[in-house]
C-alpha positions in Angstrom: -16.7 -30.6 -39.0 -13.0 -30.6 -38.1 -11.4 -27.7 -36.2 -9.2 -25.2 -38.1 -6.4 -25.8 -35.6 -5.0 -28.8 -33.8 -3.3 -28.7 -30.3 0.5 -28.6 -30.5 0.6 -31.6 -28.1 -0.7 -33.8 -30.9 2.2 -32.8 -33.1 4.7 -33.3 -30.3 3.5 -36.9 -29.7 4.1 -37.7 -33.4 7.5 -36.1 -33.4 8.6 -37.9 -30.3 7.9 -41.2 -32.1 10.0 -40.0 -35.1 12.9 -39.1 -32.8 12.6 -42.4 -30.8 12.7 -44.4 -34.1 16.0 -42.7 -35.0 14.8 -40.5 -37.9 15.8 -36.9 -38.4 13.1 -34.7 -37.0 14.3 -31.5 -38.7 14.1 -33.2 -42.1 10.6 -34.3 -41.4 9.5 -30.8 -40.4 11.2 -29.3 -43.5 9.4 -31.8 -45.7 5.9 -30.6 -44.5 6.8 -26.9 -44.4 6.9 -26.6 -40.6 9.3 -23.8 -39.7 9.8 -24.6 -36.0 10.6 -27.7 -33.9 8.0 -28.3 -31.1 10.4 -30.7 -29.4 12.8 -27.7 -28.8 11.3 -25.9 -25.8 11.1 -22.2 -26.3 8.7 -19.5 -25.1 7.3 -18.8 -28.5 6.0 -22.3 -29.3 2.3 -21.9 -30.3 -0.5 -23.7 -28.5 -1.8 -25.1 -31.8 -1.0 -25.4 -35.5 -3.2 -25.4 -38.6 -5.1 -28.6 -38.9 -4.0 -28.9 -42.6 -0.3 -28.8 -41.4 -1.0 -31.4 -38.7 -2.5 -33.7 -41.3 0.5 -33.4 -43.6 2.8 -34.2 -40.7 0.8 -37.2 -39.6 0.6 -38.6 -43.2 4.4 -38.0 -43.7 5.3 -39.9 -40.6 3.0 -42.8 -41.5 4.8 -43.0 -44.9 8.2 -42.7 -43.2 7.6 -45.5 -40.7 5.4 -47.6 -43.1 3.4 -48.4 -39.9 0.1 -46.8 -39.0 0.7 -47.9 -35.4 3.7 -45.5 -35.3 6.3 -48.3 -34.6 5.1 -48.8 -31.0 6.9 -52.2 -30.6 3.8 -54.1 -31.8 3.9 -57.7 -32.8 2.4 -56.8 -36.1 3.1 -53.6 -38.0 0.0 -51.9 -39.4 0.9 -51.2 -43.1 0.0 -47.8 -44.5 -3.5 -47.9 -46.0 -4.9 -50.5 -43.6 -7.3 -48.1 -41.9 -8.6 -46.9 -45.3 -9.2 -50.5 -46.4 -11.0 -51.3 -43.1 -13.2 -48.2 -43.7 -14.1 -49.3 -47.2 -15.1 -52.8 -45.8 -17.5 -51.4 -43.3 -18.9 -48.2 -44.9 -21.9 -50.0 -46.4 -23.0 -51.7 -43.2 -26.5 -50.9 -42.1 -25.8 -50.4 -38.4 -23.0 -49.6 -36.0 -23.2 -53.1 -34.6 -22.6 -54.6 -38.1 -19.7 -52.2 -38.6 -18.0 -53.1 -35.3 -18.3 -56.9 -36.1 -17.0 -56.4 -39.6 -14.0 -54.4 -38.4 -13.2 -57.2 -36.0 -13.3 -59.7 -38.9 -11.0 -57.4 -41.0 -8.5 -57.4 -38.1 -8.7 -61.2 -37.8 -8.1 -61.6 -41.6 -5.0 -59.3 -41.5 -3.6 -61.2 -38.5 -4.1 -64.5 -40.4 -2.2 -63.1 -43.4 0.6 -62.1 -41.2 0.8 -65.6 -39.6 -0.3 -64.3 -36.2 -2.7 -66.3 -33.9 -6.3 -65.1 -33.7 -7.2 -62.6 -31.0 -10.0 -64.8 -29.6 -11.8 -61.5 -29.0 -15.6 -61.1 -28.9 -16.1 -57.6 -30.2 -19.4 -57.0 -28.4 -20.9 -58.4 -25.3 -24.4 -57.4 -24.0 -24.9 -56.7 -20.3 -27.9 -56.4 -18.1 -29.2 -52.9 -17.7 -29.1 -52.1 -21.4 -25.4 -51.6 -21.8 -22.8 -53.3 -24.0 -19.0 -53.6 -24.0 -17.0 -53.1 -27.2 -13.8 -55.1 -26.5 -10.6 -53.9 -28.1 -7.3 -55.8 -28.5 -5.4 -56.2 -25.2 -1.7 -55.7 -24.3 -0.4 -59.3 -24.7 -2.1 -59.7 -28.1 -0.7 -56.5 -29.5 2.7 -55.8 -28.0 6.1 -57.5 -28.1 6.6 -56.8 -24.4 3.3 -56.4 -22.6 5.1 -55.7 -19.3 6.6 -52.5 -20.8 3.3 -51.6 -22.4 2.5 -47.9 -22.1 -1.1 -47.0 -21.2 -1.0 -43.9 -23.4 -1.1 -46.2 -26.5 -4.3 -47.9 -25.2 -5.8 -44.5 -24.4 -5.1 -43.3 -28.0 -6.5 -46.5 -29.5 -9.8 -46.4 -27.5 -10.2 -42.6 -28.0 -9.7 -42.8 -31.8 -12.0 -45.8 -32.1 -14.8 -44.1 -30.1 -14.5 -40.9 -32.3 -14.6 -43.0 -35.5 -17.7 -44.9 -34.4 -19.3 -41.6 -33.4 -18.5 -40.2 -36.9 -20.1 -43.3 -38.6 -23.4 -42.7 -36.9 -23.3 -38.9 -36.8 -23.6 -38.5 -33.0 -21.2 -38.6 -30.1 -21.2 -41.9 -28.2 -21.5 -41.1 -24.5 -19.6 -43.7 -22.5 -20.6 -45.3 -19.3 -17.3 -46.8 -18.5 -13.8 -47.4 -20.0 -11.6 -50.4 -19.0 -7.8 -50.7 -19.3 -5.6 -53.7 -18.7 -2.8 -51.3 -17.8 -2.3 -50.1 -14.2 -3.4 -46.7 -13.2 -0.9 -44.0 -14.1 0.5 -41.5 -11.7 -1.5 -38.7 -13.3 -4.8 -40.1 -14.6 -6.6 -36.7 -14.9 -6.1 -36.4 -18.7 -7.6 -39.8 -19.3 -10.6 -39.2 -17.1 -11.2 -35.8 -18.7 -10.9 -37.3 -22.2 -13.5 -40.0 -21.7 -15.7 -38.2 -19.2 -16.9 -41.4 -17.5 -15.8 -44.0 -15.0 -12.3 -45.3 -15.8 -11.2 -48.7 -14.5 -7.6 -49.9 -14.6 -5.9 -53.3 -14.1 -8.9 -55.0 -15.8 -9.0 -58.2 -17.8 -9.5 -56.4 -21.1 -9.5 -53.0 -22.9 -13.0 -51.9 -23.7 -15.7 -49.2 -24.0 -19.0 -49.6 -22.2 -22.0 -47.6 -23.6 -25.8 -47.8 -24.1 -26.8 -50.7 -26.3 -29.1 -48.4 -28.3 -26.1 -47.0 -30.1 -25.5 -50.3 -31.9 -28.7 -50.0 -33.9 -27.9 -46.5 -35.1 -27.7 -46.4 -38.9 -24.4 -45.5 -40.6 -25.1 -42.1 -42.2 -22.1 -41.9 -44.6 -21.3 -42.9 -48.1 -18.1 -43.7 -49.9 -18.0 -40.1 -51.1 -18.2 -38.6 -47.6 -15.7 -41.3 -46.4 -13.1 -40.1 -48.9 -13.5 -36.6 -47.5 -13.2 -37.9 -43.9 -10.0 -39.9 -44.7 -8.3 -36.8 -46.0 -8.8 -35.2 -42.6 -8.9 -38.3 -40.5 -5.7 -37.6 -38.5 -7.0 -34.5 -36.9 -10.6 -35.7 -36.6 -9.5 -38.9 -34.7 -6.7 -37.6 -32.6 -8.1 -34.2 -31.6 -8.8 -33.9 -27.9 -11.6 -31.4 -28.5 -15.3 -32.3 -28.6 -17.2 -32.7 -31.8 -19.3 -29.7 -31.4 -19.3 -28.2 -34.9 -22.1 -28.9 -37.2 -23.9 -31.0 -34.6 -27.3 -30.1 -36.1 -26.2 -31.4 -39.6 -25.0 -34.6 -38.1 -28.3 -35.1 -36.2 -30.2 -34.5 -39.5 -28.1 -37.1 -41.3 -28.7 -39.6 -38.5 -32.5 -38.9 -38.5 -32.8 -39.4 -42.2 -30.4 -42.4 -42.6 -28.7 -43.8 -45.6 -31.7 -44.9 -47.8 -32.8 -41.7 -49.3 -34.5 -43.5 -52.1 -37.6 -43.8 -49.9 -37.9 -40.1 -49.8 -37.3 -37.5 -47.1 -39.5 -36.7 -44.1 -41.3 -33.4 -44.1 -39.7 -30.5 -42.3 -42.4 -30.8 -39.6 -41.7 -34.6 -39.1 -38.0 -33.9 -38.9 -38.4 -31.1 -36.4 -40.6 -33.3 -34.2 -38.0 -36.1 -34.3 -35.4 -33.6 -33.1 -37.7 -32.3 -30.4 -37.8 -28.7 -31.7 -40.2 -26.5 -33.5 -40.2 -26.0 -37.3 -39.3 -22.3 -36.7 -36.3 -23.3 -34.5 -35.1 -25.9 -37.0 -35.2 -23.4 -39.9 -33.5 -20.7 -37.8 -30.7 -23.1 -36.8 -30.2 -24.2 -40.4 -30.0 -20.6 -41.6 -27.3 -20.0 -38.9 -25.4 -22.9 -40.5 -25.7 -21.1 -43.9 -28.1 -23.7 -45.4 -31.8 -24.7 -45.6 -33.6 -28.0 -45.4 -33.9 -28.0 -49.2 -30.2 -27.4 -49.7 -29.4 -30.1 -47.1 -31.5 -32.6 -49.0 -29.9 -31.6 -52.3 -26.4 -32.1 -50.8 -27.4 -35.6 -49.6 -28.7 -36.5 -53.0 -25.6 -35.1 -54.7 -23.3 -37.2 -52.4 -25.3 -40.3 -53.0 -25.5 -39.7 -56.7 -21.7 -39.3 -57.0 -21.2 -42.5 -54.9 -23.5 -44.5 -57.1 -22.0 -43.1 -60.3 -18.6 -44.2 -59.2 -19.9 -47.8 -59.3 -19.7 -48.7 -63.1 -21.9 -51.7 -62.6 -24.9 -49.5 -62.0 -26.6 -48.1 -65.0 -27.6 -44.4 -64.8 -31.3 -45.2 -64.9 -30.7 -47.5 -61.9 -28.9 -44.7 -60.1 -31.9 -42.5 -60.7 -34.3 -45.1 -59.2 -32.0 -45.6 -56.2 -32.2 -41.9 -55.5 -36.0 -41.9 -55.6 -36.5 -40.0 -58.8 -39.7 -40.8 -60.7 -38.1 -40.1 -64.1 -34.5 -40.4 -65.2 -34.8 -37.0 -66.9 -35.5 -35.4 -63.5 -32.3 -37.0 -62.2 -30.3 -35.7 -65.2 -31.6 -32.1 -64.6 -30.9 -32.2 -60.9 -27.4 -33.6 -61.3 -26.5 -31.0 -63.9 -27.7 -28.3 -61.6 -25.5 -29.7 -58.8 -22.3 -30.4 -60.7 -22.7 -28.6 -64.1 -22.3 -32.0 -65.7 -24.8 -34.6 -66.8 -24.5 -38.1 -65.2 -23.0 -39.4 -68.4 -20.5 -36.6 -68.6 -19.5 -37.1 -65.0 -18.7 -40.8 -65.7 -17.0 -40.0 -69.0 -14.4 -37.8 -67.4 -13.0 -40.8 -65.5 -12.9 -43.0 -68.6 -10.7 -40.7 -70.7 
């Protein structure tokens, strides 16, 4: 769950790019309804701004630059919408490993369209001791002038990628080591605090090292939950705060997985898989304002909407995929969730 507020430092970073690219910062701020300029140092600058406002600012700047890499002197611009298309390509992967490999294939395809040479990058390498390294593009492959390459760009890239992968599997990926091709900066404290692991500089590659078990974690999201994520992606991916809200819900999603057609575990089985008592699980769900039954209904609703948005699937097929014994039971449940029958839901997009 995203925070209600985003640190002002994130907005300042975006606006510095706007200013460096020669655009009018005041006009950008006015267009998103921001009534002060964080680049102008005053005593009353707030420590944070509403996340909704930050998302508007981020989206506005992407549109202005037409470059999701924020014009950082890269060899290839990243056209607006590229991240969304990559997400759509990987959301139906079974595991994180498959998603990482497919994301690498998507990047290679885009480079080929742009007439750029392949990265010659192996996305995942297994190491002894049960760890893996997820390699990410390096300085010379990405930037026009690798000698002037700023390590902050690599930090942002690896941090955002780690947060995205954690979101895909519903649990925070604890890192063993982070590698950067760039030299160690004068003040490395922010980087070390951000990744909370061993940080190595002046390496042969940029990469994240973590336990190999994460690669087999199932992706817990659907196209429907992805759409909601993309609406708030800027703050979710760039925030320097830990993902501590709704941790229990994410753990439940991860334990159940994507294929809900096979049915749900009992509350006892689920509690055991989370190493807690049934009473504790129910108490914590109540504190989140929900129950196990409501949680299951929400998952079914998300999956049902996702399937109904695929016109090639007949409604009876959707019912079967969701594990309902009878289509009539699915019709009753869907109307209870949305006030519409499955047919009415589809019809509203056809008119």
